[in-house]
Steps between C-alpha positions, in 0.01 A plus 500: 500500500551171323843346470592453136816365340737772387740468208827545688712603201246756379448637853871542566560661161210743546580592861860579399377724219250677728763557771760628253240727333395640839859566606588661166182710502556617856862587431454675168167663587607637837827634361328659201225662704735628769742641240217681324377643831853604597546673162165680532533590870869518597592539866777747582623286792555201271271273697252330272380230737135598472510489117675163505242367746213636292648329191509166683146542635351596161678214324398254772136602462525467121654150524235389751226638274638315195540173693140527618372599155667203330447242776242313286724492192597151381868571574422565867275198573758293691663800665168632636380152598815436708477847656135440598582150629773645721247749639249221570766291676610801703144538632508139616847538651383791714223278639715185528537492882122504543455257211744252660311509830163454327634220280611302804140528624372358169374821335451406134539858375831539682626172357391608151672840528824338616475241222456778244796686648724196472389422144543863392840520666610184319393654169691823568810323628510278192479810279789660691705176525488527878575134570658557842168522682310238300588220744369703794184579304448129426521424873247773579267372229523147642413631847205687354383190314515303827289763675247498217482123512461506879199731471372327183528817288562491126727788391482637146679823407224583252256534792701784657347847514680783677176603671546212747793692652262757649409264783860484623 
């Protein structure tokens, strides 16, 4: 996955709309479905937990289906890109202990994966205005650059491919 610049204002506006739409859909849909089921199949004991749960499940499935169906829509470009980037970074994070060990031994793929992780994290943190950890990230990036220089390895985020993680 290539790192691309994201329009911060557009991303934040669209993610807010998507979140609000999901919350509203889940609330209204689950209440409507459960009320219809309760009206059609009343329970003498007054417990309608199963109908309420079924309403939430059906609405959740419908929202997930719609999000997946419209994931390639122009409105969702930034939202889906950030979601996929977070997934890619999570894969690297799970392998980070092994990557750190291999990077200290001069493994170019490990250094590249860590470099991609740092660059992707910087992109996400800038989108979320997470400035508290930027200084720590800069230190880690400097350490990585020193390691790359020590082993004479040129790091370019565009060279990253998630398939290199399979060896770790």
